[in-house]
PDBQT receptor file of N, H, CA, C and O in Angstrom, charges set to zero:
ATOM      1  N   UNK A   1     105.514 102.174  81.193  1.00  0.00    +0.000 N 
ATOM      2  CA  UNK A   1     107.112 102.487  80.971  1.00  0.00    +0.000 C 
ATOM      3  C   UNK A   1     107.284 103.707  80.374  1.00  0.00    +0.000 C 
ATOM      4  O   UNK A   1     106.806 104.028  79.286  1.00  0.00    +0.000 OA
ATOM      5  N   UNK A   2     108.216 104.640  81.344  1.00  0.00    +0.000 N 
ATOM      6  H   UNK A   2     108.605 104.380  82.228  1.00  0.00    +0.000 HD
ATOM      7  CA  UNK A   2     108.664 105.922  80.846  1.00  0.00    +0.000 C 
ATOM      8  C   UNK A   2     109.780 106.089  80.565  1.00  0.00    +0.000 C 
ATOM      9  O   UNK A   2     110.532 105.250  81.062  1.00  0.00    +0.000 OA
ATOM     10  N   UNK A   3     110.427 107.133  79.721  1.00  0.00    +0.000 N 
ATOM     11  H   UNK A   3     109.816 107.814  79.317  1.00  0.00    +0.000 HD
ATOM     12  CA  UNK A   3     111.426 107.440  79.545  1.00  0.00    +0.000 C 
ATOM     13  C   UNK A   3     112.001 108.541  80.224  1.00  0.00    +0.000 C 
ATOM     14  O   UNK A   3     111.407 109.619  80.198  1.00  0.00    +0.000 OA
ATOM     15  N   UNK A   4     113.061 108.422  80.822  1.00  0.00    +0.000 N 
ATOM     16  H   UNK A   4     113.544 107.546  80.843  1.00  0.00    +0.000 HD
ATOM     17  CA  UNK A   4     113.853 109.770  81.503  1.00  0.00    +0.000 C 
ATOM     18  C   UNK A   4     115.231 109.734  80.619  1.00  0.00    +0.000 C 
ATOM     19  O   UNK A   4     115.997 108.770  80.623  1.00  0.00    +0.000 OA
ATOM     20  N   UNK A   5     115.412 110.824  79.928  1.00  0.00    +0.000 N 
ATOM     21  H   UNK A   5     114.790 111.607  79.925  1.00  0.00    +0.000 HD
ATOM     22  CA  UNK A   5     116.776 110.426  79.257  1.00  0.00    +0.000 C 
ATOM     23  C   UNK A   5     116.764 109.695  78.171  1.00  0.00    +0.000 C 
ATOM     24  O   UNK A   5     116.231 109.982  77.099  1.00  0.00    +0.000 OA
ATOM     25  N   UNK A   6     117.522 108.479  78.523  1.00  0.00    +0.000 N 
ATOM     26  H   UNK A   6     117.956 108.246  79.393  1.00  0.00    +0.000 HD
ATOM     27  CA  UNK A   6     117.690 107.372  77.260  1.00  0.00    +0.000 C 
ATOM     28  C   UNK A   6     117.508 106.322  78.461  1.00  0.00    +0.000 C 
ATOM     29  O   UNK A   6     118.096 105.252  78.305  1.00  0.00    +0.000 OA
ATOM     30  N   UNK A   7     116.762 106.496  79.649  1.00  0.00    +0.000 N 
ATOM     31  H   UNK A   7     116.285 107.366  79.776  1.00  0.00    +0.000 HD
ATOM     32  CA  UNK A   7     116.737 105.306  80.498  1.00  0.00    +0.000 C 
ATOM     33  C   UNK A   7     115.197 105.012  80.802  1.00  0.00    +0.000 C 
ATOM     34  O   UNK A   7     114.489 105.915  81.246  1.00  0.00    +0.000 OA
ATOM     35  N   UNK A   8     114.664 103.667  80.542  1.00  0.00    +0.000 N 
ATOM     36  H   UNK A   8     115.239 102.933  80.181  1.00  0.00    +0.000 HD
ATOM     37  CA  UNK A   8     113.520 103.390  80.743  1.00  0.00    +0.000 C 
ATOM     38  C   UNK A   8     112.892 103.135  82.382  1.00  0.00    +0.000 C 
ATOM     39  O   UNK A   8     113.362 102.223  83.063  1.00  0.00    +0.000 OA
ATOM     40  N   UNK A   9     111.912 103.937  82.860  1.00  0.00    +0.000 N 
ATOM     41  H   UNK A   9     111.530 104.677  82.307  1.00  0.00    +0.000 HD
ATOM     42  CA  UNK A   9     111.586 103.556  84.199  1.00  0.00    +0.000 C 
ATOM     43  C   UNK A   9     110.129 102.919  84.413  1.00  0.00    +0.000 C 
ATOM     44  O   UNK A   9     109.144 103.204  83.732  1.00  0.00    +0.000 OA
ATOM     45  N   UNK A  10     110.158 102.194  85.261  1.00  0.00    +0.000 N 
ATOM     46  H   UNK A  10     110.958 101.963  85.814  1.00  0.00    +0.000 HD
ATOM     47  CA  UNK A  10     108.686 101.610  85.385  1.00  0.00    +0.000 C 
ATOM     48  C   UNK A  10     108.115 102.174  86.541  1.00  0.00    +0.000 C 
ATOM     49  O   UNK A  10     108.730 102.072  87.603  1.00  0.00    +0.000 OA
ATOM     50  N   UNK A  11     107.014 102.761  86.495  1.00  0.00    +0.000 N 
ATOM     51  H   UNK A  11     106.514 102.843  85.633  1.00  0.00    +0.000 HD
ATOM     52  CA  UNK A  11     106.234 103.272  87.492  1.00  0.00    +0.000 C 
ATOM     53  C   UNK A  11     104.863 102.778  87.851  1.00  0.00    +0.000 C 
ATOM     54  O   UNK A  11     103.915 102.956  87.086  1.00  0.00    +0.000 OA
ATOM     55  N   UNK A  12     104.738 102.141  89.036  1.00  0.00    +0.000 N 
ATOM     56  H   UNK A  12     105.509 101.997  89.657  1.00  0.00    +0.000 HD
ATOM     57  CA  UNK A  12     103.343 101.928  89.336  1.00  0.00    +0.000 C 
ATOM     58  C   UNK A  12     102.658 102.295  90.248  1.00  0.00    +0.000 C 
ATOM     59  O   UNK A  12     103.239 102.899  91.150  1.00  0.00    +0.000 OA
ATOM     60  N   UNK A  13     101.168 102.072  90.362  1.00  0.00    +0.000 N 
ATOM     61  H   UNK A  13     100.696 101.581  89.630  1.00  0.00    +0.000 HD
ATOM     62  CA  UNK A  13     100.547 102.859  90.978  1.00  0.00    +0.000 C 
ATOM     63  C   UNK A  13      99.347 101.702  91.808  1.00  0.00    +0.000 C 
ATOM     64  O   UNK A  13      98.639 100.846  91.279  1.00  0.00    +0.000 OA
ATOM     65  N   UNK A  14      99.446 102.013  92.997  1.00  0.00    +0.000 N 
ATOM     66  H   UNK A  14     100.021 102.709  93.427  1.00  0.00    +0.000 HD
ATOM     67  CA  UNK A  14      98.542 101.478  93.834  1.00  0.00    +0.000 C 
ATOM     68  C   UNK A  14      97.862 102.309  94.724  1.00  0.00    +0.000 C 
ATOM     69  O   UNK A  14      98.338 103.376  95.112  1.00  0.00    +0.000 OA
ATOM     70  N   UNK A  15      96.562 101.793  95.135  1.00  0.00    +0.000 N 
ATOM     71  H   UNK A  15      96.175 100.926  94.819  1.00  0.00    +0.000 HD
ATOM     72  CA  UNK A  15      95.843 102.652  95.967  1.00  0.00    +0.000 C 
ATOM     73  C   UNK A  15      94.510 102.062  96.574  1.00  0.00    +0.000 C 
ATOM     74  O   UNK A  15      93.864 101.180  96.009  1.00  0.00    +0.000 OA
ATOM     75  N   UNK A  16      94.184 102.600  97.706  1.00  0.00    +0.000 N 
ATOM     76  H   UNK A  16      94.709 103.316  98.165  1.00  0.00    +0.000 HD
ATOM     77  CA  UNK A  16      93.140 102.083  98.675  1.00  0.00    +0.000 C 
ATOM     78  C   UNK A  16      92.133 102.894  98.679  1.00  0.00    +0.000 C 
ATOM     79  O   UNK A  16      92.469 104.024  99.033  1.00  0.00    +0.000 OA
ATOM     80  N   UNK A  17      90.820 102.760  98.381  1.00  0.00    +0.000 N 
ATOM     81  H   UNK A  17      90.547 101.842  98.093  1.00  0.00    +0.000 HD
ATOM     82  CA  UNK A  17      89.764 103.755  98.522  1.00  0.00    +0.000 C 
ATOM     83  C   UNK A  17      88.693 103.259  99.417  1.00  0.00    +0.000 C 
ATOM     84  O   UNK A  17      88.511 102.041  99.434  1.00  0.00    +0.000 OA
ATOM     85  N   UNK A  18      88.029 103.944 100.091  1.00  0.00    +0.000 N 
ATOM     86  H   UNK A  18      88.177 104.933 100.077  1.00  0.00    +0.000 HD
ATOM     87  CA  UNK A  18      86.790 103.536 100.880  1.00  0.00    +0.000 C 
ATOM     88  C   UNK A  18      85.896 104.425 100.803  1.00  0.00    +0.000 C 
ATOM     89  O   UNK A  18      86.025 105.325  99.972  1.00  0.00    +0.000 OA
ATOM     90  N   UNK A  19      84.652 104.369 101.753  1.00  0.00    +0.000 N 
ATOM     91  H   UNK A  19      84.547 103.638 102.428  1.00  0.00    +0.000 HD
ATOM     92  CA  UNK A  19      83.447 105.150 101.617  1.00  0.00    +0.000 C 
ATOM     93  C   UNK A  19      83.443 105.885 103.348  1.00  0.00    +0.000 C 
ATOM     94  O   UNK A  19      83.584 105.268 104.404  1.00  0.00    +0.000 OA
ATOM     95  N   UNK A  20      83.259 107.174 103.177  1.00  0.00    +0.000 N 
ATOM     96  H   UNK A  20      83.144 107.675 102.319  1.00  0.00    +0.000 HD
ATOM     97  CA  UNK A  20      83.361 107.599 104.437  1.00  0.00    +0.000 C 
ATOM     98  C   UNK A  20      81.921 107.382 104.990  1.00  0.00    +0.000 C 
ATOM     99  O   UNK A  20      81.044 108.019 104.406  1.00  0.00    +0.000 OA
ATOM    100  N   UNK A  21      81.530 106.571 106.042  1.00  0.00    +0.000 N 
ATOM    101  H   UNK A  21      82.242 106.053 106.517  1.00  0.00    +0.000 HD
ATOM    102  CA  UNK A  21      79.941 106.451 106.528  1.00  0.00    +0.000 C 
ATOM    103  C   UNK A  21      79.750 107.438 107.384  1.00  0.00    +0.000 C 
ATOM    104  O   UNK A  21      80.631 108.086 107.947  1.00  0.00    +0.000 OA
ATOM    105  N   UNK A  22      78.291 107.591 107.516  1.00  0.00    +0.000 N 
ATOM    106  H   UNK A  22      77.575 107.064 107.059  1.00  0.00    +0.000 HD
ATOM    107  CA  UNK A  22      77.891 108.887 108.262  1.00  0.00    +0.000 C 
ATOM    108  C   UNK A  22      78.194 108.734 110.092  1.00  0.00    +0.000 C 
ATOM    109  O   UNK A  22      78.022 107.736 110.793  1.00  0.00    +0.000 OA
ATOM    110  N   UNK A  23      78.544 109.699 110.376  1.00  0.00    +0.000 N 
ATOM    111  H   UNK A  23      78.684 110.509 109.807  1.00  0.00    +0.000 HD
ATOM    112  CA  UNK A  23      79.033 109.760 111.822  1.00  0.00    +0.000 C 
ATOM    113  C   UNK A  23      79.949 108.896 112.063  1.00  0.00    +0.000 C 
ATOM    114  O   UNK A  23      79.891 108.280 113.128  1.00  0.00    +0.000 OA
ATOM    115  N   UNK A  24      80.884 108.672 111.245  1.00  0.00    +0.000 N 
ATOM    116  H   UNK A  24      80.931 109.172 110.380  1.00  0.00    +0.000 HD
ATOM    117  CA  UNK A  24      82.144 107.638 111.435  1.00  0.00    +0.000 C 
ATOM    118  C   UNK A  24      83.456 108.289 111.558  1.00  0.00    +0.000 C 
ATOM    119  O   UNK A  24      83.871 108.802 110.518  1.00  0.00    +0.000 OA
ATOM    120  N   UNK A  25      84.148 108.373 112.530  1.00  0.00    +0.000 N 
ATOM    121  H   UNK A  25      83.811 107.956 113.374  1.00  0.00    +0.000 HD
ATOM    122  CA  UNK A  25      85.606 109.164 112.791  1.00  0.00    +0.000 C 
ATOM    123  C   UNK A  25      86.352 109.109 111.420  1.00  0.00    +0.000 C 
ATOM    124  O   UNK A  25      86.281 108.132 110.674  1.00  0.00    +0.000 OA
ATOM    125  N   UNK A  26      86.974 110.078 111.186  1.00  0.00    +0.000 N 
ATOM    126  H   UNK A  26      87.032 110.872 111.792  1.00  0.00    +0.000 HD
ATOM    127  CA  UNK A  26      87.861 110.451 109.982  1.00  0.00    +0.000 C 
ATOM    128  C   UNK A  26      88.737 109.119 109.931  1.00  0.00    +0.000 C 
ATOM    129  O   UNK A  26      88.681 108.347 108.974  1.00  0.00    +0.000 OA
ATOM    130  N   UNK A  27      89.490 108.933 110.958  1.00  0.00    +0.000 N 
ATOM    131  H   UNK A  27      89.536 109.561 111.735  1.00  0.00    +0.000 HD
ATOM    132  CA  UNK A  27      90.726 108.047 111.384  1.00  0.00    +0.000 C 
ATOM    133  C   UNK A  27      90.132 106.440 110.851  1.00  0.00    +0.000 C 
ATOM    134  O   UNK A  27      90.851 105.661 110.224  1.00  0.00    +0.000 OA
ATOM    135  N   UNK A  28      89.089 106.223 111.131  1.00  0.00    +0.000 N 
ATOM    136  H   UNK A  28      88.506 106.856 111.640  1.00  0.00    +0.000 HD
ATOM    137  CA  UNK A  28      88.481 104.907 110.704  1.00  0.00    +0.000 C 
ATOM    138  C   UNK A  28      88.349 104.625 109.303  1.00  0.00    +0.000 C 
ATOM    139  O   UNK A  28      88.596 103.513 108.837  1.00  0.00    +0.000 OA
ATOM    140  N   UNK A  29      87.920 105.718 108.543  1.00  0.00    +0.000 N 
ATOM    141  H   UNK A  29      87.720 106.622 108.922  1.00  0.00    +0.000 HD
ATOM    142  CA  UNK A  29      87.819 105.686 107.227  1.00  0.00    +0.000 C 
ATOM    143  C   UNK A  29      89.293 105.659 106.556  1.00  0.00    +0.000 C 
ATOM    144  O   UNK A  29      89.502 104.948 105.573  1.00  0.00    +0.000 OA
ATOM    145  N   UNK A  30      90.099 106.301 107.012  1.00  0.00    +0.000 N 
ATOM    146  H   UNK A  30      89.930 106.879 107.810  1.00  0.00    +0.000 HD
ATOM    147  CA  UNK A  30      91.385 106.609 106.641  1.00  0.00    +0.000 C 
ATOM    148  C   UNK A  30      92.414 105.096 107.186  1.00  0.00    +0.000 C 
ATOM    149  O   UNK A  30      93.466 104.855 106.593  1.00  0.00    +0.000 OA
ATOM    150  N   UNK A  31      92.042 104.405 108.079  1.00  0.00    +0.000 N 
ATOM    151  H   UNK A  31      91.188 104.600 108.561  1.00  0.00    +0.000 HD
ATOM    152  CA  UNK A  31      92.551 103.062 108.359  1.00  0.00    +0.000 C 
ATOM    153  C   UNK A  31      92.047 101.776 107.563  1.00  0.00    +0.000 C 
ATOM    154  O   UNK A  31      92.586 100.669 107.554  1.00  0.00    +0.000 OA
ATOM    155  N   UNK A  32      90.896 102.173 106.901  1.00  0.00    +0.000 N 
ATOM    156  H   UNK A  32      90.459 103.072 106.909  1.00  0.00    +0.000 HD
ATOM    157  CA  UNK A  32      90.107 101.046 106.186  1.00  0.00    +0.000 C 
ATOM    158  C   UNK A  32      91.059 101.445 104.491  1.00  0.00    +0.000 C 
ATOM    159  O   UNK A  32      91.579 100.572 103.796  1.00  0.00    +0.000 OA
ATOM    160  N   UNK A  33      91.062 102.705 104.218  1.00  0.00    +0.000 N 
ATOM    161  H   UNK A  33      90.640 103.415 104.782  1.00  0.00    +0.000 HD
ATOM    162  CA  UNK A  33      91.578 103.072 102.689  1.00  0.00    +0.000 C 
ATOM    163  C   UNK A  33      93.157 102.583 102.911  1.00  0.00    +0.000 C 
ATOM    164  O   UNK A  33      93.660 102.098 101.897  1.00  0.00    +0.000 OA
ATOM    165  N   UNK A  34      93.967 102.637 104.031  1.00  0.00    +0.000 N 
ATOM    166  H   UNK A  34      93.558 103.030 104.854  1.00  0.00    +0.000 HD
ATOM    167  CA  UNK A  34      95.380 102.397 104.080  1.00  0.00    +0.000 C 
ATOM    168  C   UNK A  34      95.103 100.905 104.108  1.00  0.00    +0.000 C 
ATOM    169  O   UNK A  34      95.711 100.349 103.192  1.00  0.00    +0.000 OA
ATOM    170  N   UNK A  35      94.469 100.164 104.769  1.00  0.00    +0.000 N 
ATOM    171  H   UNK A  35      93.975 100.615 105.512  1.00  0.00    +0.000 HD
ATOM    172  CA  UNK A  35      94.476  98.739 104.636  1.00  0.00    +0.000 C 
ATOM    173  C   UNK A  35      94.373  98.286 103.104  1.00  0.00    +0.000 C 
ATOM    174  O   UNK A  35      95.147  97.532 102.516  1.00  0.00    +0.000 OA
ATOM    175  N   UNK A  36      93.332  98.868 102.640  1.00  0.00    +0.000 N 
ATOM    176  H   UNK A  36      92.703  99.481 103.118  1.00  0.00    +0.000 HD
ATOM    177  CA  UNK A  36      93.405  98.535 101.139  1.00  0.00    +0.000 C 
ATOM    178  C   UNK A  36      94.232  98.840 100.249  1.00  0.00    +0.000 C 
ATOM    179  O   UNK A  36      94.298  98.257  99.167  1.00  0.00    +0.000 OA
ATOM    180  N   UNK A  37      95.021  99.871 100.627  1.00  0.00    +0.000 N 
ATOM    181  H   UNK A  37      94.967 100.345 101.506  1.00  0.00    +0.000 HD
ATOM    182  CA  UNK A  37      96.274 100.127  99.766  1.00  0.00    +0.000 C 
ATOM    183  C   UNK A  37      97.109  99.094  99.884  1.00  0.00    +0.000 C 
ATOM    184  O   UNK A  37      97.503  98.653  98.804  1.00  0.00    +0.000 OA
ATOM    185  N   UNK A  38      97.611  98.428 101.092  1.00  0.00    +0.000 N 
ATOM    186  H   UNK A  38      97.290  98.786 101.969  1.00  0.00    +0.000 HD
ATOM    187  CA  UNK A  38      98.523  97.674 101.159  1.00  0.00    +0.000 C 
ATOM    188  C   UNK A  38      97.840  96.178 100.742  1.00  0.00    +0.000 C 
ATOM    189  O   UNK A  38      98.642  95.275 100.502  1.00  0.00    +0.000 OA
ATOM    190  N   UNK A  39      96.872  95.977 100.678  1.00  0.00    +0.000 N 
ATOM    191  H   UNK A  39      96.220  96.710 100.873  1.00  0.00    +0.000 HD
ATOM    192  CA  UNK A  39      96.348  94.781  99.906  1.00  0.00    +0.000 C 
ATOM    193  C   UNK A  39      96.481  95.041  98.451  1.00  0.00    +0.000 C 
ATOM    194  O   UNK A  39      96.684  93.983  97.855  1.00  0.00    +0.000 OA
ATOM    195  N   UNK A  40      96.435  96.171  97.594  1.00  0.00    +0.000 N 
ATOM    196  H   UNK A  40      96.270  97.030  98.078  1.00  0.00    +0.000 HD
ATOM    197  CA  UNK A  40      96.585  96.177  96.446  1.00  0.00    +0.000 C 
ATOM    198  C   UNK A  40      98.083  95.990  96.406  1.00  0.00    +0.000 C 
ATOM    199  O   UNK A  40      98.372  95.415  95.357  1.00  0.00    +0.000 OA
ATOM    200  N   UNK A  41      99.038  96.224  97.063  1.00  0.00    +0.000 N 
ATOM    201  H   UNK A  41      98.804  96.692  97.916  1.00  0.00    +0.000 HD
ATOM    202  CA  UNK A  41     100.555  96.415  96.860  1.00  0.00    +0.000 C 
ATOM    203  C   UNK A  41     100.804  94.971  96.937  1.00  0.00    +0.000 C 
ATOM    204  O   UNK A  41     101.464  94.491  96.016  1.00  0.00    +0.000 OA
ATOM    205  N   UNK A  42     100.353  94.112  97.970  1.00  0.00    +0.000 N 
ATOM    206  H   UNK A  42      99.817  94.502  98.719  1.00  0.00    +0.000 HD
ATOM    207  CA  UNK A  42     100.785  92.637  98.127  1.00  0.00    +0.000 C 
ATOM    208  C   UNK A  42     100.059  92.026  96.927  1.00  0.00    +0.000 C 
ATOM    209  O   UNK A  42     100.684  91.047  96.519  1.00  0.00    +0.000 OA
ATOM    210  N   UNK A  43      98.747  92.321  96.097  1.00  0.00    +0.000 N 
ATOM    211  H   UNK A  43      98.239  93.116  96.428  1.00  0.00    +0.000 HD
ATOM    212  CA  UNK A  43      98.094  91.730  95.114  1.00  0.00    +0.000 C 
ATOM    213  C   UNK A  43      99.159  92.031  93.783  1.00  0.00    +0.000 C 
ATOM    214  O   UNK A  43      98.789  91.626  92.681  1.00  0.00    +0.000 OA
ATOM    215  N   UNK A  44      99.998  92.484  93.855  1.00  0.00    +0.000 N 
ATOM    216  H   UNK A  44     100.299  92.814  94.750  1.00  0.00    +0.000 HD
ATOM    217  CA  UNK A  44     100.824  92.660  92.519  1.00  0.00    +0.000 C 
ATOM    218  C   UNK A  44     100.848  94.091  92.108  1.00  0.00    +0.000 C 
ATOM    219  O   UNK A  44     101.352  94.283  91.002  1.00  0.00    +0.000 OA
ATOM    220  N   UNK A  45     100.433  95.098  92.724  1.00  0.00    +0.000 N 
ATOM    221  H   UNK A  45     100.023  94.942  93.623  1.00  0.00    +0.000 HD
ATOM    222  CA  UNK A  45     100.813  96.351  92.272  1.00  0.00    +0.000 C 
ATOM    223  C   UNK A  45      99.802  96.842  91.072  1.00  0.00    +0.000 C 
ATOM    224  O   UNK A  45      99.085  96.057  90.452  1.00  0.00    +0.000 OA
ATOM    225  N   UNK A  46      99.857  98.343  90.825  1.00  0.00    +0.000 N 
ATOM    226  H   UNK A  46     100.440  98.980  91.329  1.00  0.00    +0.000 HD
ATOM    227  CA  UNK A  46      99.094  98.531  89.685  1.00  0.00    +0.000 C 
ATOM    228  C   UNK A  46      97.632  98.300  89.823  1.00  0.00    +0.000 C 
ATOM    229  O   UNK A  46      97.064  97.981  88.779  1.00  0.00    +0.000 OA
ATOM    230  N   UNK A  47      96.853  98.403  90.974  1.00  0.00    +0.000 N 
ATOM    231  H   UNK A  47      97.314  98.662  91.822  1.00  0.00    +0.000 HD
ATOM    232  CA  UNK A  47      95.586  98.327  91.149  1.00  0.00    +0.000 C 
ATOM    233  C   UNK A  47      95.093  99.104  92.198  1.00  0.00    +0.000 C 
ATOM    234  O   UNK A  47      95.875  99.666  92.966  1.00  0.00    +0.000 OA
ATOM    235  N   UNK A  48      93.493  99.228  92.353  1.00  0.00    +0.000 N 
ATOM    236  H   UNK A  48      92.859  98.771  91.730  1.00  0.00    +0.000 HD
ATOM    237  CA  UNK A  48      92.918  99.934  93.185  1.00  0.00    +0.000 C 
ATOM    238  C   UNK A  48      92.016  99.223  94.186  1.00  0.00    +0.000 C 
ATOM    239  O   UNK A  48      91.048  98.738  93.601  1.00  0.00    +0.000 OA
ATOM    240  N   UNK A  49      92.010  99.026  95.330  1.00  0.00    +0.000 N 
ATOM    241  H   UNK A  49      92.796  99.421  95.805  1.00  0.00    +0.000 HD
ATOM    242  CA  UNK A  49      91.123  98.147  95.801  1.00  0.00    +0.000 C 
ATOM    243  C   UNK A  49      90.687  98.883  97.013  1.00  0.00    +0.000 C 
ATOM    244  O   UNK A  49      91.347  99.678  97.681  1.00  0.00    +0.000 OA
ATOM    245  N   UNK A  50      89.107  98.370  97.235  1.00  0.00    +0.000 N 
ATOM    246  H   UNK A  50      88.571  97.724  96.692  1.00  0.00    +0.000 HD
ATOM    247  CA  UNK A  50      88.064  98.868  97.940  1.00  0.00    +0.000 C 
ATOM    248  C   UNK A  50      88.462  98.394  99.407  1.00  0.00    +0.000 C 
ATOM    249  O   UNK A  50      89.001  97.309  99.625  1.00  0.00    +0.000 OA
ATOM    250  N   UNK A  51      88.090  99.463 100.532  1.00  0.00    +0.000 N 
ATOM    251  H   UNK A  51      87.652 100.344 100.355  1.00  0.00    +0.000 HD
ATOM    252  CA  UNK A  51      88.417  98.954 101.562  1.00  0.00    +0.000 C 
ATOM    253  C   UNK A  51      87.262  99.187 102.712  1.00  0.00    +0.000 C 
ATOM    254  O   UNK A  51      87.420  98.734 103.846  1.00  0.00    +0.000 OA
TER     255      UNK A  51
């Protein structure tokens, strides 16, 4: 929780991470990380998932 003025604000953080494989197109790694981020959000937010 954070305070903004007199109001409490809930901030969540979800992320997806992946390893870039040798000779892999950048878009493939980004797609895996993106899918992992959405899994993290569906799993309840405030987490980091590996793709």
